[in-house]
C-alpha positions, 0 to 999 in steps of 0.5 A: 158516285151513286150510279156504281151504288145504285148499280150493286143495289140492282145486282144484289136484287134490289127493285130501283126508282132512279133519278138525277139531274145528268139525264145521261146517268138516268139512262145507264141505270136503265139499262142495268135496269133501274125504273127511270123517274121525273123527279125525285118527288117521283121516287119518294111516291113510288119508292118507299126507302129513298137514298141521296147522293147529291154534292152539298149540304143545298144540294141536298136541301133542295132535293129532299126538301125543294119543290118536285123533292122526296119528301112533296112526294113520300108517305108517312113511314116512309125513308129517306138515307142521304148520302150526300157528305154535308154540313152537319147542321144541313143534315138536321134540318132535314131530318127534322123536317121529314120527322115533322112529316112522319119520314124517317131518316138517316145522314150517312155519308161515304169514304173511299171514292168512285172505286169503292163505290164500284166495288162496294167496299165504302166506309158508311158513317151513319147517324140517326136513331139505332131502330132505323140503322137497324132496320137498314143496316142491311141495305149498307152493308151492299154498299159498304166494307164498313158500317157503322152508328156514330149517334143521333142525327148530323152524327155521320156527316160530324164524322165525315168530316173527322174523314176528310180533314185527316185525309187532306192532311195526310194527301199533303204531307204525302205531297210535301215528302215526294217533292223534299226526296226529288229536289234532294235528287232522291227517287220517290219510287225508292223513298216510298218503298222505305218508308211504306212499312213504317209509321208513316206507312198508310192507306192514304201513301198507299194510294196516293203516293203513287198518283204523285210519282206518276203524275196520275190524278185521274179523279179518285176523288175529286179536289174541288169537292174535298174542298167542299168538303173542308169548308163545312169542316172549318164552318163547324167547327166555328160554329163549335169554337174548334180552332182548325190551322192547318185544315184552313191551310190545306183548303186554301191551297185547294181552292188555288188548284180550283182556281188553276183550273184544277179542280176536276182531279183527283186531291193527290194533285194538291202535290202540284201546288208544292210542285209549283212553289218547289219548281220542280215535278214529282214525277221523272220527265 
């Protein structure tokens, strides 16, 4: 996700200094015109605005708060925009540490997967102070088609968790429906065409049904990352006293697929879980 987002910033004329634990990612962006750094600290020393994009809460905390992290190199008045999808409590912890150093902070997770990261049409959900959001709205507009301030620190990631709950339930329901259609002897393509214009029609249906029908689970958003997001949603729900029975069930389905070695498939491969139980595949042959 971070690499195509960085490329869009370069194309828009921003000067970038980049760091990643995966050296090839840094090398690729250096070829595109970015300056390579050897640590997150070095990036912050050279850039008044630092964007982080890492897999989970512990990764964000390490990249920003840890040794050779962003805060070790940042100056008072710098800004950190964490675009990782992490637990809201971690965003609030990072924000407090940034404020203590005079560093501004936004949590700004995204939705849309790698395809929308590539074409710059992500949905960006932001938490933080309005004056900081207003200052960086133009930069975020380069990366997303929708950029919304959702509230104070952590609100962006709470909104992202809500998004991930809805997406997960939709993807799982599409898988169940198409397995049912195939088991009944119907053509899933015909069923998809029949329902997509009705109330069941959705962005999820349009994006994921063709993948399930083709049996093509090339990742746009990986199962292991959606599993992580639902884990964070369940932890947040526990803290807030919100029961999430459907989210819990789907998270266990995703966990089972990870155990089967499918964690790096697209999350539409949740259909595999239903297919296995029904002893049928949605795709022909």
